[in-house]
C-alpha positions in Angstrom: 126.2 155.3 208.7 123.5 152.9 207.5 123.9 151.0 204.2 120.9 149.9 202.1 120.2 146.3 202.6 122.8 145.9 205.4 122.2 146.1 209.1 124.7 148.3 211.0 125.8 145.4 213.1 126.6 143.3 210.1 128.5 146.2 208.4 130.6 147.0 211.4 131.8 143.4 211.8 133.6 143.3 208.5 137.2 142.4 208.8 139.7 145.2 208.2 141.4 145.2 204.8 145.2 144.9 205.2 147.1 148.2 204.7 149.2 148.6 201.5 152.9 149.1 202.1 154.2 151.9 199.9 157.7 153.2 199.3 158.0 156.9 198.4 161.3 158.1 196.9 162.0 161.8 196.2 164.8 164.2 196.9 162.4 167.0 197.7 161.1 166.8 201.3 157.8 168.6 200.5 156.9 166.0 197.9 157.7 163.0 200.2 155.7 164.5 203.0 152.7 165.4 200.8 152.5 161.9 199.3 153.0 160.3 202.7 150.2 162.5 204.2 147.7 161.7 201.4 148.4 158.0 201.3 148.3 157.6 205.0 144.7 159.0 205.0 143.8 156.0 202.8 145.3 153.6 205.3 148.6 152.9 203.6 151.8 152.2 205.5 154.5 154.6 204.1 158.2 154.5 204.1 160.3 157.2 202.5 163.7 157.5 201.0 165.6 160.7 200.0 167.5 159.3 197.1 168.0 156.2 194.9 170.6 154.7 197.1 168.3 154.7 200.1 165.5 153.3 198.0 167.5 150.4 196.7 168.6 149.5 200.3 165.0 149.7 201.5 163.7 147.5 198.7 166.5 144.9 199.2 165.8 144.8 202.9 162.0 144.3 202.3 162.6 141.7 199.6 164.5 139.5 202.1 161.1 139.0 203.9 158.4 138.7 201.3 155.6 139.3 203.9 156.9 142.8 204.3 157.6 143.6 200.6 156.3 146.8 199.1 153.0 146.7 197.3 154.0 149.9 195.4 157.0 152.2 195.1 156.5 155.7 193.9 159.7 157.1 192.7 160.9 160.5 191.3 162.8 159.9 188.0 165.1 162.9 188.3 167.2 162.8 191.4 170.9 163.5 192.0 173.0 160.3 192.0 171.0 157.2 191.3 167.9 158.3 189.4 164.4 156.7 189.4 164.9 155.0 186.0 
């Protein structure tokens, strides 16, 4: 691919943008898998949780090491047990 005003050599030497770390929380496997598949295509690093309890544990674990904290958490708001509210 050639970009106007940019040589191919210069364009290909750009540093890679770091991947966003995204948590996906939903009690429905099909939703988790679909969101994971779509965001992975955009270069995101995805971790999933099946319920609110798992999500809280994941977030607490990542919060202990700020360099690995989530950039975004997508959460279903209606789940059995601990909801996404």
